[in-house]
HTML snippet that shows the backbone in 3Dmol.js (N, CA, C, O; Angstrom):
<script src="https://3Dmol.org/build/3Dmol-min.js"></script>
<div id="view" style="width:600px;height:400px;position:relative"></div>
<script>
const pdb = `
ATOM      1  N   MET A   1     -32.583-195.539-114.855  1.00  0.00           N
ATOM      2  CA  MET A   1     -32.754-195.900-113.726  1.00  0.00           C
ATOM      3  C   MET A   1     -34.629-195.411-113.714  1.00  0.00           C
ATOM      4  O   MET A   1     -34.949-194.582-114.567  1.00  0.00           O
ATOM      5  N   LYS A   2     -35.608-195.875-112.884  1.00  0.00           N
ATOM      6  CA  LYS A   2     -36.641-196.127-112.750  1.00  0.00           C
ATOM      7  C   LYS A   2     -36.358-194.695-111.003  1.00  0.00           C
ATOM      8  O   LYS A   2     -35.236-194.189-111.029  1.00  0.00           O
ATOM      9  N   VAL A   3     -36.923-194.396-110.246  1.00  0.00           N
ATOM     10  CA  VAL A   3     -36.984-193.552-109.210  1.00  0.00           C
ATOM     11  C   VAL A   3     -38.400-193.176-108.729  1.00  0.00           C
ATOM     12  O   VAL A   3     -39.320-192.608-109.318  1.00  0.00           O
ATOM     13  N   GLN A   4     -38.266-193.792-107.154  1.00  0.00           N
ATOM     14  CA  GLN A   4     -39.344-193.843-106.929  1.00  0.00           C
ATOM     15  C   GLN A   4     -40.155-192.947-105.621  1.00  0.00           C
ATOM     16  O   GLN A   4     -39.530-192.599-104.619  1.00  0.00           O
ATOM     17  N   ASN A   5     -41.157-192.744-105.754  1.00  0.00           N
ATOM     18  CA  ASN A   5     -41.604-191.979-104.083  1.00  0.00           C
ATOM     19  C   ASN A   5     -41.065-191.306-103.943  1.00  0.00           C
ATOM     20  O   ASN A   5     -41.473-190.765-102.915  1.00  0.00           O
ATOM     21  N   ILE A   6     -39.977-190.645-104.415  1.00  0.00           N
ATOM     22  CA  ILE A   6     -39.301-189.367-103.362  1.00  0.00           C
ATOM     23  C   ILE A   6     -39.699-188.400-102.366  1.00  0.00           C
ATOM     24  O   ILE A   6     -40.702-187.714-102.565  1.00  0.00           O
ATOM     25  N   THR A   7     -39.283-188.325-101.727  1.00  0.00           N
ATOM     26  CA  THR A   7     -40.432-187.638-100.313  1.00  0.00           C
ATOM     27  C   THR A   7     -39.477-186.156-100.030  1.00  0.00           C
ATOM     28  O   THR A   7     -39.958-185.042 -99.819  1.00  0.00           O
ATOM     29  N   ASP A   8     -38.298-186.438-100.082  1.00  0.00           N
ATOM     30  CA  ASP A   8     -36.992-185.076 -99.695  1.00  0.00           C
ATOM     31  C   ASP A   8     -37.005-184.676-101.029  1.00  0.00           C
ATOM     32  O   ASP A   8     -36.912-185.571-101.869  1.00  0.00           O
ATOM     33  N   ILE A   9     -37.105-183.455-101.422  1.00  0.00           N
ATOM     34  CA  ILE A   9     -37.189-183.079-102.709  1.00  0.00           C
ATOM     35  C   ILE A   9     -35.542-182.517-102.362  1.00  0.00           C
ATOM     36  O   ILE A   9     -34.599-183.307-102.390  1.00  0.00           O
ATOM     37  N   ASP A  10     -35.387-181.211-102.073  1.00  0.00           N
ATOM     38  CA  ASP A  10     -34.337-181.005-101.167  1.00  0.00           C
ATOM     39  C   ASP A  10     -32.667-181.539-101.521  1.00  0.00           C
ATOM     40  O   ASP A  10     -31.623-181.231-102.098  1.00  0.00           O
ATOM     41  N   LYS A  11     -33.574-182.924-100.399  1.00  0.00           N
ATOM     42  CA  LYS A  11     -31.940-184.162-100.345  1.00  0.00           C
ATOM     43  C   LYS A  11     -31.389-184.393-102.152  1.00  0.00           C
ATOM     44  O   LYS A  11     -30.379-184.063-102.773  1.00  0.00           O
ATOM     45  N   PHE A  12     -32.285-184.910-102.402  1.00  0.00           N
ATOM     46  CA  PHE A  12     -32.721-185.019-103.768  1.00  0.00           C
ATOM     47  C   PHE A  12     -31.158-184.379-104.706  1.00  0.00           C
ATOM     48  O   PHE A  12     -30.048-184.801-105.030  1.00  0.00           O
ATOM     49  N   PHE A  13     -31.817-183.379-104.806  1.00  0.00           N
ATOM     50  CA  PHE A  13     -31.148-181.967-105.962  1.00  0.00           C
ATOM     51  C   PHE A  13     -29.779-182.106-105.038  1.00  0.00           C
ATOM     52  O   PHE A  13     -28.699-182.289-105.601  1.00  0.00           O
ATOM     53  N   LYS A  14     -29.890-181.990-103.260  1.00  0.00           N
ATOM     54  CA  LYS A  14     -28.619-182.144-102.661  1.00  0.00           C
ATOM     55  C   LYS A  14     -27.474-183.498-103.399  1.00  0.00           C
ATOM     56  O   LYS A  14     -26.284-183.430-103.708  1.00  0.00           O
ATOM     57  N   VAL A  15     -28.216-184.363-103.460  1.00  0.00           N
ATOM     58  CA  VAL A  15     -27.282-185.344-104.048  1.00  0.00           C
ATOM     59  C   VAL A  15     -26.850-185.790-105.850  1.00  0.00           C
ATOM     60  O   VAL A  15     -25.870-186.498-106.083  1.00  0.00           O
ATOM     61  N   VAL A  16     -27.847-185.186-107.099  1.00  0.00           N
ATOM     62  CA  VAL A  16     -27.848-184.910-107.903  1.00  0.00           C
ATOM     63  C   VAL A  16     -26.896-183.922-108.646  1.00  0.00           C
ATOM     64  O   VAL A  16     -26.409-184.021-109.772  1.00  0.00           O
ATOM     65  N   ASP A  17     -26.692-182.389-107.178  1.00  0.00           N
ATOM     66  CA  ASP A  17     -26.014-181.258-106.687  1.00  0.00           C
ATOM     67  C   ASP A  17     -23.937-182.280-107.057  1.00  0.00           C
ATOM     68  O   ASP A  17     -22.776-182.101-107.423  1.00  0.00           O
ATOM     69  N   SER A  18     -24.781-183.110-106.643  1.00  0.00           N
ATOM     70  CA  SER A  18     -21.987-183.602-106.150  1.00  0.00           C
ATOM     71  C   SER A  18     -22.047-184.596-107.141  1.00  0.00           C
ATOM     72  O   SER A  18     -21.135-184.748-107.954  1.00  0.00           O
ATOM     73  N   CYS A  19     -23.447-185.537-107.115  1.00  0.00           N
ATOM     74  CA  CYS A  19     -22.629-185.455-108.828  1.00  0.00           C
ATOM     75  C   CYS A  19     -21.352-185.258-110.229  1.00  0.00           C
ATOM     76  O   CYS A  19     -21.188-184.403-111.100  1.00  0.00           O
ATOM     77  N   LYS A  20     -20.831-186.191-109.957  1.00  0.00           N
ATOM     78  CA  LYS A  20     -19.603-185.213-110.997  1.00  0.00           C
ATOM     79  C   LYS A  20     -20.193-185.253-112.332  1.00  0.00           C
ATOM     80  O   LYS A  20     -19.987-184.287-113.067  1.00  0.00           O
ATOM     81  N   GLY A  21     -21.025-186.409-112.828  1.00  0.00           N
ATOM     82  CA  GLY A  21     -20.596-186.821-114.488  1.00  0.00           C
ATOM     83  C   GLY A  21     -22.660-186.187-114.584  1.00  0.00           C
ATOM     84  O   GLY A  21     -23.390-185.839-113.656  1.00  0.00           O
ATOM     85  N   LYS A  22     -22.979-186.293-116.191  1.00  0.00           N
ATOM     86  CA  LYS A  22     -24.180-185.573-115.998  1.00  0.00           C
ATOM     87  C   LYS A  22     -25.205-185.857-115.571  1.00  0.00           C
ATOM     88  O   LYS A  22     -24.907-186.907-115.000  1.00  0.00           O
ATOM     89  N   VAL A  23     -26.612-185.665-115.343  1.00  0.00           N
ATOM     90  CA  VAL A  23     -27.760-186.417-114.544  1.00  0.00           C
ATOM     91  C   VAL A  23     -29.118-186.825-115.475  1.00  0.00           C
ATOM     92  O   VAL A  23     -28.282-187.634-115.875  1.00  0.00           O
ATOM     93  N   GLU A  24     -30.152-187.032-116.088  1.00  0.00           N
ATOM     94  CA  GLU A  24     -30.978-186.039-117.010  1.00  0.00           C
ATOM     95  C   GLU A  24     -31.523-186.603-116.449  1.00  0.00           C
ATOM     96  O   GLU A  24     -31.083-187.522-115.757  1.00  0.00           O
ATOM     97  N   LEU A  25     -33.472-186.037-116.598  1.00  0.00           N
ATOM     98  CA  LEU A  25     -34.102-186.394-116.438  1.00  0.00           C
ATOM     99  C   LEU A  25     -35.153-186.383-118.048  1.00  0.00           C
ATOM    100  O   LEU A  25     -35.312-185.566-118.955  1.00  0.00           O
ATOM    101  N   VAL A  26     -35.751-187.931-117.702  1.00  0.00           N
ATOM    102  CA  VAL A  26     -35.630-187.763-119.379  1.00  0.00           C
ATOM    103  C   VAL A  26     -37.689-187.706-119.113  1.00  0.00           C
ATOM    104  O   VAL A  26     -38.256-188.090-118.090  1.00  0.00           O
ATOM    105  N   THR A  27     -38.329-187.165-120.274  1.00  0.00           N
ATOM    106  CA  THR A  27     -39.511-186.558-120.077  1.00  0.00           C
ATOM    107  C   THR A  27     -40.845-187.939-120.633  1.00  0.00           C
ATOM    108  O   THR A  27     -40.469-188.747-121.482  1.00  0.00           O
ATOM    109  N   GLY A  28     -41.431-187.985-120.406  1.00  0.00           N
ATOM    110  CA  GLY A  28     -43.040-188.853-121.063  1.00  0.00           C
ATOM    111  C   GLY A  28     -42.144-189.234-122.403  1.00  0.00           C
ATOM    112  O   GLY A  28     -41.807-190.314-122.886  1.00  0.00           O
ATOM    113  N   GLU A  29     -41.857-187.539-122.872  1.00  0.00           N
ATOM    114  CA  GLU A  29     -41.476-188.200-124.905  1.00  0.00           C
ATOM    115  C   GLU A  29     -40.551-187.693-125.139  1.00  0.00           C
ATOM    116  O   GLU A  29     -40.222-186.840-125.963  1.00  0.00           O
ATOM    117  N   GLY A  30     -39.797-188.530-123.956  1.00  0.00           N
ATOM    118  CA  GLY A  30     -38.847-189.145-124.822  1.00  0.00           C
ATOM    119  C   GLY A  30     -37.067-188.030-124.367  1.00  0.00           C
ATOM    120  O   GLY A  30     -35.978-188.397-123.926  1.00  0.00           O
ATOM    121  N   ASP A  31     -37.684-186.469-124.827  1.00  0.00           N
ATOM    122  CA  ASP A  31     -36.606-185.435-123.603  1.00  0.00           C
ATOM    123  C   ASP A  31     -35.791-185.649-122.693  1.00  0.00           C
ATOM    124  O   ASP A  31     -36.364-186.225-121.768  1.00  0.00           O
ATOM    125  N   ARG A  32     -34.246-185.391-122.399  1.00  0.00           N
ATOM    126  CA  ARG A  32     -33.205-185.361-121.849  1.00  0.00           C
ATOM    127  C   ARG A  32     -33.262-184.255-121.494  1.00  0.00           C
ATOM    128  O   ARG A  32     -32.925-183.429-122.342  1.00  0.00           O
ATOM    129  N   LEU A  33     -33.714-183.702-120.076  1.00  0.00           N
ATOM    130  CA  LEU A  33     -33.189-182.540-119.099  1.00  0.00           C
ATOM    131  C   LEU A  33     -32.295-182.688-118.339  1.00  0.00           C
ATOM    132  O   LEU A  33     -32.102-183.834-117.931  1.00  0.00           O
ATOM    133  N   ASN A  34     -31.189-181.303-117.741  1.00  0.00           N
ATOM    134  CA  ASN A  34     -30.271-181.779-117.036  1.00  0.00           C
ATOM    135  C   ASN A  34     -30.190-181.252-115.814  1.00  0.00           C
ATOM    136  O   ASN A  34     -29.842-180.115-115.491  1.00  0.00           O
ATOM    137  N   LEU A  35     -30.688-182.559-114.855  1.00  0.00           N
ATOM    138  CA  LEU A  35     -30.803-182.197-113.713  1.00  0.00           C
ATOM    139  C   LEU A  35     -29.946-181.037-112.841  1.00  0.00           C
ATOM    140  O   LEU A  35     -30.240-180.294-111.905  1.00  0.00           O
ATOM    141  N   LYS A  36     -28.701-181.278-113.659  1.00  0.00           N
ATOM    142  CA  LYS A  36     -27.803-180.403-112.120  1.00  0.00           C
ATOM    143  C   LYS A  36     -27.786-179.011-112.943  1.00  0.00           C
ATOM    144  O   LYS A  36     -26.900-178.184-112.726  1.00  0.00           O
ATOM    145  N   SER A  37     -28.889-178.770-113.977  1.00  0.00           N
ATOM    146  CA  SER A  37     -29.201-177.210-113.879  1.00  0.00           C
ATOM    147  C   SER A  37     -30.400-177.065-112.919  1.00  0.00           C
ATOM    148  O   SER A  37     -31.341-177.848-112.792  1.00  0.00           O
ATOM    149  N   LYS A  38     -30.099-175.509-112.047  1.00  0.00           N
ATOM    150  CA  LYS A  38     -31.613-174.962-111.371  1.00  0.00           C
ATOM    151  C   LYS A  38     -32.559-175.343-112.325  1.00  0.00           C
ATOM    152  O   LYS A  38     -33.582-176.015-112.195  1.00  0.00           O
ATOM    153  N   LEU A  39     -31.868-174.607-113.681  1.00  0.00           N
ATOM    154  CA  LEU A  39     -33.098-173.906-114.292  1.00  0.00           C
ATOM    155  C   LEU A  39     -34.269-174.996-114.654  1.00  0.00           C
ATOM    156  O   LEU A  39     -35.466-174.790-114.453  1.00  0.00           O
ATOM    157  N   SER A  40     -33.612-176.426-115.333  1.00  0.00           N
ATOM    158  CA  SER A  40     -33.883-177.521-114.936  1.00  0.00           C
ATOM    159  C   SER A  40     -34.567-177.654-114.083  1.00  0.00           C
ATOM    160  O   SER A  40     -35.791-177.783-114.067  1.00  0.00           O
ATOM    161  N   GLN A  41     -33.584-177.628-113.007  1.00  0.00           N
ATOM    162  CA  GLN A  41     -35.030-178.736-111.877  1.00  0.00           C
ATOM    163  C   GLN A  41     -36.232-177.782-111.545  1.00  0.00           C
ATOM    164  O   GLN A  41     -37.386-178.210-111.530  1.00  0.00           O
ATOM    165  N   TYR A  42     -35.751-175.765-111.137  1.00  0.00           N
ATOM    166  CA  TYR A  42     -37.215-175.812-111.257  1.00  0.00           C
ATOM    167  C   TYR A  42     -38.448-175.670-112.200  1.00  0.00           C
ATOM    168  O   TYR A  42     -39.457-174.965-112.226  1.00  0.00           O
ATOM    169  N   VAL A  43     -37.829-176.808-113.073  1.00  0.00           N
ATOM    170  CA  VAL A  43     -38.678-176.703-114.609  1.00  0.00           C
ATOM    171  C   VAL A  43     -39.431-177.408-114.334  1.00  0.00           C
ATOM    172  O   VAL A  43     -40.595-177.103-114.076  1.00  0.00           O
ATOM    173  N   SER A  44     -38.710-179.151-114.309  1.00  0.00           N
ATOM    174  CA  SER A  44     -38.775-180.269-114.630  1.00  0.00           C
ATOM    175  C   SER A  44     -39.918-180.965-113.231  1.00  0.00           C
ATOM    176  O   SER A  44     -40.892-181.712-113.322  1.00  0.00           O
ATOM    177  N   MET A  45     -39.370-180.427-112.212  1.00  0.00           N
ATOM    178  CA  MET A  45     -40.580-180.627-110.951  1.00  0.00           C
ATOM    179  C   MET A  45     -41.299-179.263-110.968  1.00  0.00           C
ATOM    180  O   MET A  45     -42.242-179.938-110.554  1.00  0.00           O
ATOM    181  N   ALA A  46     -41.750-178.083-111.035  1.00  0.00           N
ATOM    182  CA  ALA A  46     -42.505-177.668-111.407  1.00  0.00           C
ATOM    183  C   ALA A  46     -43.915-178.738-112.297  1.00  0.00           C
ATOM    184  O   ALA A  46     -45.116-178.764-112.028  1.00  0.00           O
ATOM    185  N   ASN A  47     -43.415-179.239-113.002  1.00  0.00           N
ATOM    186  CA  ASN A  47     -43.863-180.205-113.991  1.00  0.00           C
ATOM    187  C   ASN A  47     -44.763-181.167-113.163  1.00  0.00           C
ATOM    188  O   ASN A  47     -45.990-181.263-113.187  1.00  0.00           O
ATOM    189  N   ILE A  48     -43.667-181.998-112.273  1.00  0.00           N
ATOM    190  CA  ILE A  48     -44.416-182.563-112.553  1.00  0.00           C
ATOM    191  C   ILE A  48     -45.299-183.384-110.802  1.00  0.00           C
ATOM    192  O   ILE A  48     -46.128-184.274-110.609  1.00  0.00           O
ATOM    193  N   PHE A  49     -44.623-182.580-110.038  1.00  0.00           N
ATOM    194  CA  PHE A  49     -44.464-182.721-108.558  1.00  0.00           C
ATOM    195  C   PHE A  49     -45.400-181.946-107.583  1.00  0.00           C
ATOM    196  O   PHE A  49     -44.741-180.924-107.394  1.00  0.00           O
ATOM    197  N   SER A  50     -46.700-181.798-106.747  1.00  0.00           N
ATOM    198  CA  SER A  50     -48.093-180.811-106.626  1.00  0.00           C
ATOM    199  C   SER A  50     -48.251-181.179-104.980  1.00  0.00           C
ATOM    200  O   SER A  50     -48.759-180.731-103.952  1.00  0.00           O
ATOM    201  N   ASP A  51     -47.543-182.185-105.414  1.00  0.00           N
ATOM    202  CA  ASP A  51     -48.321-182.912-103.442  1.00  0.00           C
ATOM    203  C   ASP A  51     -47.889-183.276-102.044  1.00  0.00           C
ATOM    204  O   ASP A  51     -48.402-183.907-101.120  1.00  0.00           O
ATOM    205  N   GLY A  52     -45.917-182.174-102.381  1.00  0.00           N
ATOM    206  CA  GLY A  52     -44.741-183.293-101.323  1.00  0.00           C
ATOM    207  C   GLY A  52     -44.453-184.108-101.616  1.00  0.00           C
ATOM    208  O   GLY A  52     -43.858-184.543-100.630  1.00  0.00           O
ATOM    209  N   THR A  53     -44.348-185.308-102.868  1.00  0.00           N
ATOM    210  CA  THR A  53     -44.212-186.355-103.448  1.00  0.00           C
ATOM    211  C   THR A  53     -43.532-186.568-104.957  1.00  0.00           C
ATOM    212  O   THR A  53     -44.086-186.231-106.003  1.00  0.00           O
ATOM    213  N   ILE A  54     -42.538-187.044-104.882  1.00  0.00           N
ATOM    214  CA  ILE A  54     -42.660-187.175-106.808  1.00  0.00           C
ATOM    215  C   ILE A  54     -43.044-188.943-106.969  1.00  0.00           C
ATOM    216  O   ILE A  54     -42.534-189.771-106.214  1.00  0.00           O
ATOM    217  N   SER A  55     -43.589-189.152-107.589  1.00  0.00           N
ATOM    218  CA  SER A  55     -44.238-191.240-107.703  1.00  0.00           C
ATOM    219  C   SER A  55     -42.857-191.246-107.583  1.00  0.00           C
ATOM    220  O   SER A  55     -42.191-191.501-106.579  1.00  0.00           O
ATOM    221  N   GLU A  56     -42.324-190.809-109.182  1.00  0.00           N
ATOM    222  CA  GLU A  56     -41.553-191.704-110.337  1.00  0.00           C
ATOM    223  C   GLU A  56     -40.604-191.204-111.160  1.00  0.00           C
ATOM    224  O   GLU A  56     -41.273-190.762-112.094  1.00  0.00           O
ATOM    225  N   LEU A  57     -39.607-191.022-111.373  1.00  0.00           N
ATOM    226  CA  LEU A  57     -39.434-190.636-112.417  1.00  0.00           C
ATOM    227  C   LEU A  57     -38.329-191.067-113.792  1.00  0.00           C
ATOM    228  O   LEU A  57     -38.016-192.221-113.495  1.00  0.00           O
ATOM    229  N   GLU A  58     -38.053-190.939-114.292  1.00  0.00           N
ATOM    230  CA  GLU A  58     -36.506-191.743-114.888  1.00  0.00           C
ATOM    231  C   GLU A  58     -35.171-190.836-114.890  1.00  0.00           C
ATOM    232  O   GLU A  58     -34.858-189.773-115.426  1.00  0.00           O
ATOM    233  N   ILE A  59     -34.834-191.323-114.439  1.00  0.00           N
ATOM    234  CA  ILE A  59     -33.300-190.436-115.312  1.00  0.00           C
ATOM    235  C   ILE A  59     -32.255-190.988-115.159  1.00  0.00           C
ATOM    236  O   ILE A  59     -32.120-192.119-114.693  1.00  0.00           O
ATOM    237  N   VAL A  60     -30.804-189.777-115.779  1.00  0.00           N
ATOM    238  CA  VAL A  60     -30.377-191.359-116.737  1.00  0.00           C
ATOM    239  C   VAL A  60     -28.975-190.484-115.694  1.00  0.00           C
ATOM    240  O   VAL A  60     -29.141-189.452-115.044  1.00  0.00           O
ATOM    241  N   ALA A  61     -27.058-191.643-115.870  1.00  0.00           N
ATOM    242  CA  ALA A  61     -27.164-190.148-114.702  1.00  0.00           C
ATOM    243  C   ALA A  61     -25.109-191.921-115.560  1.00  0.00           C
ATOM    244  O   ALA A  61     -25.344-193.127-115.641  1.00  0.00           O
ATOM    245  N   TYR A  62     -23.682-191.313-115.922  1.00  0.00           N
ATOM    246  CA  TYR A  62     -22.891-191.936-116.504  1.00  0.00           C
ATOM    247  C   TYR A  62     -21.946-191.627-115.838  1.00  0.00           C
ATOM    248  O   TYR A  62     -20.813-191.551-116.313  1.00  0.00           O
ATOM    249  N   GLU A  63     -22.135-191.470-115.021  1.00  0.00           N
ATOM    250  CA  GLU A  63     -20.931-192.283-114.258  1.00  0.00           C
ATOM    251  C   GLU A  63     -20.862-192.863-112.679  1.00  0.00           C
ATOM    252  O   GLU A  63     -21.343-192.360-111.663  1.00  0.00           O
ATOM    253  N   PRO A  64     -20.074-194.130-112.844  1.00  0.00           N
ATOM    254  CA  PRO A  64     -20.680-194.710-112.124  1.00  0.00           C
ATOM    255  C   PRO A  64     -20.773-195.089-110.048  1.00  0.00           C
ATOM    256  O   PRO A  64     -21.191-195.923-109.245  1.00  0.00           O
ATOM    257  N   LYS A  65     -20.231-194.108-110.105  1.00  0.00           N
ATOM    258  CA  LYS A  65     -20.021-193.314-108.911  1.00  0.00           C
ATOM    259  C   LYS A  65     -21.672-192.946-108.965  1.00  0.00           C
ATOM    260  O   LYS A  65     -22.615-193.738-108.969  1.00  0.00           O
ATOM    261  N   ASP A  66     -21.686-191.975-108.992  1.00  0.00           N
ATOM    262  CA  ASP A  66     -23.582-190.994-110.309  1.00  0.00           C
ATOM    263  C   ASP A  66     -24.564-191.797-109.657  1.00  0.00           C
ATOM    264  O   ASP A  66     -25.419-191.454-108.841  1.00  0.00           O
ATOM    265  N   ILE A  67     -24.140-193.674-110.465  1.00  0.00           N
ATOM    266  CA  ILE A  67     -25.217-194.285-110.006  1.00  0.00           C
ATOM    267  C   ILE A  67     -25.997-194.203-108.671  1.00  0.00           C
ATOM    268  O   ILE A  67     -27.118-194.209-108.162  1.00  0.00           O
ATOM    269  N   ASP A  68     -23.837-194.072-108.295  1.00  0.00           N
ATOM    270  CA  ASP A  68     -24.354-195.391-106.665  1.00  0.00           C
ATOM    271  C   ASP A  68     -25.247-194.078-105.858  1.00  0.00           C
ATOM    272  O   ASP A  68     -26.404-194.252-105.478  1.00  0.00           O
ATOM    273  N   LYS A  69     -24.115-192.068-105.578  1.00  0.00           N
ATOM    274  CA  LYS A  69     -24.692-192.416-104.335  1.00  0.00           C
ATOM    275  C   LYS A  69     -26.247-192.330-104.913  1.00  0.00           C
ATOM    276  O   LYS A  69     -26.964-193.166-104.362  1.00  0.00           O
ATOM    277  N   LEU A  70     -27.017-191.413-106.015  1.00  0.00           N
ATOM    278  CA  LEU A  70     -28.409-191.607-106.410  1.00  0.00           C
ATOM    279  C   LEU A  70     -29.554-192.626-106.468  1.00  0.00           C
ATOM    280  O   LEU A  70     -30.701-192.265-106.733  1.00  0.00           O
ATOM    281  N   VAL A  71     -29.000-194.818-106.037  1.00  0.00           N
ATOM    282  CA  VAL A  71     -28.844-195.121-106.082  1.00  0.00           C
ATOM    283  C   VAL A  71     -29.076-195.488-104.288  1.00  0.00           C
ATOM    284  O   VAL A  71     -30.143-195.881-103.816  1.00  0.00           O
ATOM    285  N   ASN A  72     -27.919-195.267-103.563  1.00  0.00           N
ATOM    286  CA  ASN A  72     -27.648-194.669-101.912  1.00  0.00           C
ATOM    287  C   ASN A  72     -28.855-194.506-101.405  1.00  0.00           C
ATOM    288  O   ASN A  72     -29.627-195.140-100.686  1.00  0.00           O
ATOM    289  N   PHE A  73     -28.799-192.772-102.362  1.00  0.00           N
ATOM    290  CA  PHE A  73     -29.480-192.229-102.152  1.00  0.00           C
ATOM    291  C   PHE A  73     -31.668-192.812-101.803  1.00  0.00           C
ATOM    292  O   PHE A  73     -32.379-192.535-100.837  1.00  0.00           O
ATOM    293  N   MET A  74     -32.017-193.658-103.126  1.00  0.00           N
ATOM    294  CA  MET A  74     -33.168-193.719-102.492  1.00  0.00           C
ATOM    295  C   MET A  74     -33.565-194.860-101.745  1.00  0.00           C
ATOM    296  O   MET A  74     -34.687-195.139-101.322  1.00  0.00           O
ATOM    297  N   MET A  75     -31.757-195.913-101.562  1.00  0.00           N
ATOM    298  CA  MET A  75     -32.510-196.958-100.352  1.00  0.00           C
ATOM    299  C   MET A  75     -32.400-196.505 -98.917  1.00  0.00           C
ATOM    300  O   MET A  75     -32.732-197.414 -98.156  1.00  0.00           O
ATOM    301  N   ASN A  76     -31.947-195.094 -98.131  1.00  0.00           N
ATOM    302  CA  ASN A  76     -31.944-194.567 -97.720  1.00  0.00           C
ATOM    303  C   ASN A  76     -32.950-193.594 -97.201  1.00  0.00           C
ATOM    304  O   ASN A  76     -33.280-193.333 -96.044  1.00  0.00           O
ATOM    305  N   GLN A  77     -33.148-193.364 -97.764  1.00  0.00           N
ATOM    306  CA  GLN A  77     -34.445-191.448 -98.034  1.00  0.00           C
ATOM    307  C   GLN A  77     -35.987-192.090 -97.280  1.00  0.00           C
ATOM    308  O   GLN A  77     -36.985-191.372 -97.210  1.00  0.00           O
TER     309      GLN A  77
END
`;
const viewer = $3Dmol.createViewer("view");
viewer.addModel(pdb, "pdb");
viewer.setStyle({}, {cartoon: {color: "spectrum"}});
viewer.zoomTo();
viewer.render();
</script>
């Protein structure tokens, strides 16, 4: 799923951390980074986030309830 215009990075990662299954960031090269890993969170965000917002990310969540959490975050942020 593509997520866009994330302005509250801390809240986004709290939602990711609350997910039960894997949540992965898909890079432009097709690599997948585990977003539940704090190291991956810092590394991936340092590369794509510089002005306080994230314009667009492609993430993959494997559990239906986790997908619902992420969609709910995007609709209510």
